[in-house]
C-alpha positions in Angstrom: -0.1 -0.2 -0.2 3.1 2.7 0.9 4.3 1.9 -2.2 1.1 3.2 -4.8 0.7 5.8 -2.0 4.0 7.3 -2.8 4.2 6.5 -6.4 0.2 8.5 -7.1 1.8 11.1 -4.2 5.3 11.6 -6.5 2.6 12.0 -9.5 1.0 14.5 -8.0 -1.9 13.3 -6.5 -3.5 14.0 -3.2 -3.2 10.8 -1.1 -4.2 10.5 2.4 -3.9 7.2 4.2 -4.4 4.7 7.8 -2.5 1.8 8.7 -3.3 -0.2 11.5 0.8 -0.1 12.9 0.5 3.2 13.2 -2.5 3.1 15.6 -0.3 0.7 17.8 2.9 2.5 17.2 2.7 6.4 16.6 7.0 6.1 16.4 6.8 4.1 12.9 9.4 5.1 10.9 7.5 4.5 7.9 5.1 6.8 9.6 7.0 10.2 9.5 8.4 9.0 6.1 5.4 9.0 4.3 4.5 11.9 6.1 7.8 13.7 4.7 5.9 12.5 1.0 3.3 14.4 1.4 0.8 12.3 2.7 -1.9 13.0 4.9 -1.9 10.2 7.9 -5.2 9.9 9.5 -6.6 7.7 12.8 -8.5 4.8 11.7 -11.7 6.1 12.3 -13.2 7.1 9.4 -12.7 10.6 9.9 -10.2 11.0 7.7 -12.9 10.1 4.5 -15.2 12.4 3.0 -17.2 13.3 -0.2 -13.8 15.1 -1.7 -12.0 11.6 -2.4 -12.3 10.7 -5.9 -12.0 6.5 -4.5 -10.5 4.8 -1.9 -8.4 1.6 -1.9 -8.2 -1.2 0.6 -5.4 -3.7 1.1 -7.2 -7.1 1.2 -6.9 -7.8 4.6 -8.5 -4.8 5.7 -11.9 -6.0 6.9 -15.5 -5.0 5.8 -16.7 -4.1 9.2 -14.2 -1.3 9.8 -15.0 2.6 10.5 -13.5 3.5 7.3 -14.4 1.0 4.8 -18.0 2.0 6.4 -17.6 5.5 5.9 -16.5 5.0 1.9 -19.4 2.4 1.4 -21.8 5.2 3.3 -20.7 8.2 0.9 -21.0 6.1 -2.0 -17.4 6.3 -2.7 -15.6 4.1 -5.6 -14.0 1.3 -3.3 -11.2 -1.0 -5.1 -8.9 -3.4 -3.4 -5.4 -2.8 -3.7 -4.5 -5.1 -6.6 -7.8 -4.0 -8.7 -6.1 -0.7 -8.7 -2.7 -1.9 -9.6 -4.1 -3.7 -12.3 -5.9 -0.7 -13.8 -2.3 1.6 -13.5 -0.6 -1.6 -15.0 -2.8 -0.6 -17.9 -2.1 3.0 -18.4 1.8 2.1 -18.9 3.9 -0.9 -20.7 3.8 -2.7 -17.7 6.7 -5.7 -17.1 5.4 -7.6 -13.6 7.8 -9.8 -11.6 6.4 -13.0 -10.2 7.0 -16.5 -8.9 6.5 -17.5 -5.2 10.2 -16.2 -4.1 12.4 -13.2 -5.3 9.6 -10.8 -6.7 11.0 -8.0 -4.5 14.4 -8.4 -5.0 13.5 -8.8 -9.0 11.6 -5.9 -9.3 13.8 -3.7 -7.4 16.8 -4.6 -8.9 15.3 -4.4 -12.7 14.1 -1.2 -11.6 17.5 -0.2 -10.2 19.2 -1.2 -13.4 16.8 0.6 -16.1 16.8 3.8 -13.6 21.6 3.4 -13.8 20.6 2.7 -17.5 18.7 5.7 -18.6 15.9 4.4 -19.1 13.7 6.0 -16.7 11.2 3.5 -15.5 8.2 3.7 -12.7 7.7 0.9 -10.4 5.7 -0.4 -7.4 7.3 -2.9 -5.5 7.0 -4.9 -2.4 10.3 -4.4 -0.8 12.5 -1.4 -0.4 16.0 -0.8 -2.6 18.5 0.3 -0.4 19.4 3.1 -2.9 16.2 4.4 -3.5 15.3 4.8 0.4 15.7 8.3 1.9 14.5 10.0 4.8 11.3 11.2 2.5 10.9 8.5 0.9 10.4 4.4 1.6 12.3 3.5 -1.8 9.2 1.1 -2.7 8.4 3.1 -5.4 9.9 5.7 -8.5 7.5 7.9 -10.7 9.8 8.0 -14.1 9.0 9.7 -17.6 9.0 6.7 -19.3 5.7 4.6 -20.2 7.6 1.8 -18.6 6.1 0.3 -15.3 7.5 -2.4 -13.7 5.3 -4.4 -11.0 5.8 -6.6 -7.9 3.0 -9.7 -9.0 1.8 -11.4 -5.7 -0.3 -14.2 -6.3 -1.3 -14.8 -2.3 -4.8 -13.4 -2.7 -5.6 -14.9 -6.5 -5.7 -11.4 -8.3 -2.7 -11.5 -10.2 -5.1 -12.9 -12.8 -6.2 -9.5 -13.3 -2.9 -8.6 -14.6 -2.4 -7.9 -18.4 1.5 -6.8 -19.1 3.4 -6.1 -21.5 6.1 -8.1 -20.2 6.1 -11.1 -17.7 8.8 -12.6 -15.8 8.0 -15.8 -14.1 10.8 -17.1 -11.6 9.6 -20.1 -10.0 6.9 -21.9 -8.6 6.7 -23.3 -4.9 4.4 -23.9 -1.9 3.6 -20.5 -0.2 0.4 -18.5 0.2 -1.9 -21.5 -2.0 -1.5 -25.1 -2.9 0.8 -25.6 -5.6 -1.9 -26.5 -8.4 -3.9 -23.4 -7.5 -0.8 -21.7 -8.1 0.1 -22.6 -11.1 -3.5 -22.3 -12.5 -2.9 -18.5 -12.1 0.7 -18.3 -13.1 -1.1 -19.6 -16.6 -3.7 -17.4 -16.7 -0.9 -14.5 -16.3 1.3 -16.0 -19.0 -2.2 -15.9 -21.5 -2.4 -12.6 -20.5 0.9 -11.5 -21.5 0.9 -9.4 -24.5 4.5 -9.7 -25.2 7.7 -11.6 -23.9 7.5 -13.8 -20.7 10.9 -14.4 -19.2 11.4 -18.3 -17.8 13.1 -20.1 -15.1 13.9 -23.1 -17.6 15.2 -25.1 -14.2 12.2 -25.0 -12.5 10.9 -28.5 -13.9 7.2 -26.9 -13.0 7.4 -24.6 -16.1 8.8 -27.5 -18.9 5.3 -27.9 -20.3 5.5 -24.0 -20.2 6.5 -23.3 -24.4 5.1 -20.6 -26.1 6.7 -18.5 -28.9 7.1 -15.3 -26.6 8.8 -17.8 -24.2 12.4 -16.4 -23.5 14.7 -18.6 -21.0 17.1 -18.3 -18.5 19.2 -20.6 -16.0 22.1 -22.2 -14.0 22.0 -26.1 -14.5 19.4 -26.1 -17.9 20.3 -25.5 -21.6 18.8 -21.9 -22.2 19.1 -18.7 -24.0 20.8 -17.1 -20.9 22.7 -19.4 -18.6 25.1 -18.4 -16.1 28.4 -20.1 -16.1 31.3 -20.3 -14.4 29.8 -19.7 -11.3 31.9 -18.5 -7.7 29.5 -18.5 -4.7 31.1 -16.2 -2.3 30.0 -15.4 1.0 28.4 -12.2 0.0 28.7 -12.0 -3.4 28.8 -14.0 -6.4 30.5 -13.9 -9.8 30.0 -15.5 -12.9 29.8 -15.7 -17.1 27.3 -15.0 -19.7 28.2 -14.3 -23.1 31.5 -14.7 -23.1 31.3 -11.5 -20.2 32.0 -11.7 -16.2 29.3 -10.6 -14.0 29.7 -9.4 -10.3 26.6 -9.6 -8.0 27.0 -7.9 -5.0 24.9 -10.4 -3.1 25.3 -14.5 -2.2 23.7 -17.3 -3.1 22.3 -19.1 -6.0 18.8 -17.5 -5.8 20.4 -14.4 -5.9 21.6 -15.7 -8.9 18.3 -16.5 -10.8 17.0 -13.5 -9.8 19.9 -11.4 -12.2 19.4 -13.7 -14.5 16.2 -13.0 -15.1 16.8 -9.5 -15.1 19.9 -10.0 -17.4 17.2 -11.8 -19.9 14.7 -9.0 -19.5 16.9 -5.8 -20.4 18.7 -8.1 -23.3 15.4 -8.6 -25.0 14.8 -4.7 -24.5 17.7 -4.0 -26.8 20.0 -3.4 -23.6 23.2 -4.2 -24.7 24.8 -6.7 -22.2 28.2 -5.3 -21.4 25.8 -2.6 -19.7 24.4 -4.8 -17.8 27.5 -5.9 -16.9 29.1 -2.9 -16.1 25.9 -2.0 -13.9 24.8 -4.6 -12.3 27.3 -4.9 -9.6 26.1 -1.2 -8.0 22.8 -3.1 -6.9 22.9 -3.4 -3.0 19.9 -5.5 -3.0 16.4 -5.0 -1.0 15.6 -4.2 2.9 15.6 -7.6 5.0 16.7 -9.3 2.3 20.0 -10.5 3.7 20.8 -7.9 5.3 23.5 -7.6 7.4 23.6 -5.8 10.6 27.1 -7.2 12.2 30.0 -8.2 10.7 33.0 -7.8 12.7 35.0 -10.9 12.5 33.5 -12.5 15.5 30.0 -11.9 15.4 28.0 -12.1 12.5 24.0 -10.7 12.3 21.1 -11.0 9.8 18.0 -10.0 9.0 15.9 -11.8 6.3 12.5 -11.6 4.9 12.8 -15.4 4.5 9.0 -17.1 5.4 8.1 -19.4 2.6 10.0 -23.5 2.6 11.8 -22.2 -0.6 12.9 -19.0 0.6 14.0 -20.5 4.1 15.7 -23.4 2.4 18.1 -21.0 -0.2 18.7 -18.7 2.4 20.2 -21.7 4.9 21.9 -23.1 2.6 23.7 -19.8 1.4 24.6 -19.7 4.8 26.2 -22.7 4.7 28.9 -21.4 2.4 29.4 -18.6 5.5 29.4 -20.1 9.0 29.2 -22.9 11.1 27.1 -22.8 14.1 24.3 -21.2 13.1 21.3 -19.5 15.4 18.3 -19.3 13.5 16.0 -16.9 14.7 12.4 -17.7 12.8 8.2 -15.3 13.0 6.3 -17.7 11.4 3.8 -15.3 9.6 -0.1 -16.1 10.0 -1.7 -19.4 11.4 -3.6 -20.1 7.8 0.3 -19.8 5.9 1.8 -21.8 9.1 -1.2 -24.1 8.9 -0.6 -24.4 5.1 2.6 -25.2 4.8 3.5 -27.3 8.0 4.9 -30.1 6.2 6.7 -28.2 4.1 8.4 -26.1 7.5 9.3 -28.9 9.3 11.3 -30.8 6.0 12.9 -27.1 5.3 14.6 -27.1 9.1 15.5 -30.7 9.2 16.9 -30.7 6.4 19.0 -27.8 6.5 19.4 -27.4 9.9 23.8 -28.9 10.7 24.8 -29.9 13.9 26.0 -27.1 15.4 22.6 -25.3 14.6 20.1 -24.2 16.8 16.6 -23.0 15.9 14.7 -20.6 18.4 10.8 -20.4 16.8 8.6 -17.2 17.5 5.4 -17.2 18.7 3.0 -17.1 15.4 2.9 -13.7 14.3 -0.6 -12.3 14.1 -1.4 -9.0 12.4 -5.1 -8.9 13.4 -8.3 -10.0 11.6 -10.2 -12.6 11.6 -8.1 -16.3 12.2 -8.6 -19.5 13.2 -5.5 -20.0 16.1 -5.5 -23.8 16.0 -1.4 -24.2 15.4 1.5 -23.1 17.5 5.1 -22.6 16.8 5.2 -25.8 19.8 3.7 -27.7 16.8 6.9 -27.3 14.3 9.4 -27.9 17.4 8.2 -30.5 18.3 8.5 -32.2 14.5 11.7 -30.5 13.9 13.4 -31.9 17.2 11.6 -35.9 17.0 13.7 -35.1 13.6 16.9 -34.9 15.9 17.7 -31.0 15.1 18.5 -28.6 18.1 15.4 -26.4 18.4 13.0 -24.6 20.9 10.2 -22.1 21.0 10.9 -18.8 23.3 7.8 -16.3 23.9 9.8 -13.1 24.6 12.6 -11.8 22.7 14.2 -10.6 25.8 14.8 -13.9 26.3 16.9 -14.3 23.8 18.8 -11.2 24.3 20.1 -12.4 27.8 21.3 -15.8 25.9 23.8 -14.2 23.2 27.3 -15.1 23.0 26.3 -18.6 23.2 26.7 -18.4 19.4 28.6 -16.4 16.8 26.2 -16.4 14.1 22.7 -14.8 14.6 19.9 -15.1 11.3 16.6 -13.1 12.2 13.9 -14.0 9.6 10.2 -13.8 9.1 7.6 -11.5 6.9 5.7 -9.3 7.6 6.7 -8.1 10.9 8.9 -4.7 10.7 9.7 -5.6 14.2 12.2 -8.3 13.5 14.7 -5.7 11.7 14.8 -3.9 15.0 15.2 -7.0 16.8 18.2 -8.1 14.3 19.8 -4.2 14.9 18.9 -5.0 18.8 21.2 -8.3 18.7 23.7 -6.5 16.8 24.0 -4.0 19.3 24.0 -6.1 22.0 27.0 -7.9 20.5 28.7 -4.7 19.7 28.9 -4.2 23.6 
């Protein structure tokens, strides 16, 4: 929501909004940033909405019995969901949609960054904050450019991805996340059919092997494709590789980030950008907030914060960490009771397969953002089965308890989705260890 709000404010529109997180935490850093961008923030009591509004956009997480929703309906204002409005915006531009169950935010942000650096003046509405776009007056998850190109993160979580009709599409992967696998696959097929021109697709994902259209462009690491990385060197905090007889350096670690980079290279190259220019620029990209954010790396202690939250993302993160350190304390907060219930088996498998003998896993209570939810699963349910598989794991209810346990390990990885305070917790761990 903040990306759309800032995008429209930067294009000259009057924007007003509210958020339940701001109600709970008036000192929320995003609150001040949005205000600095000219956006009016109001309480969630309905008084911030009046008949002067052209329309009102709600997150799909907002219940229809909330005062603002009722007020908008009473006034007869046009009411749109965030995905519905984003679909409307895409029709105004030559839109590049970035989709897949993992890597969307990083890939969309990387593509926007590269296009901006290469003089293409893109528009961008993302799900993550590009570090080099962020300022004291802007969160970094959008750009209002002068071109007719719009890059969006097309999320499949609520099913509305099928409304997008982009010019081009990047499809990164297909794994279990918000919906059953077959449901997500059907949505991806629909958006592929809706795409007017090019579909850039991961040839290494076997679930995509039957997707062959005239407009398909492939990238890969392990399988034959049009854009295949070779001579790969995975370093602790970066990746070197070759493509088309050119050497690239990506300032991000792990195989999963290499896939993200290859998709961007493929898209830009097919749009006519010389691969040499991309190779000379891509090393500058510093990544997205809460995607492998390093808060401390002083030779003794390492503290990392990450957004990994589905089993595939978690496995990718943990495999990357194996190349960096031994004896890691992982601190994970599952996001939402519904997703945890859906992915319980896969969570247990991911942790059981990737926790080494000297590693330890701490599970925080399941994150609850409000609203209606059946609370019939807990972090303890995951812990019991991971422990039964011979792994070191425990549930800790209070974060303060963890802070008192520091220095048992030298490396800490804090991860989970949606909860901004996880980042602050990682920073607190880093500050405590520094002392």
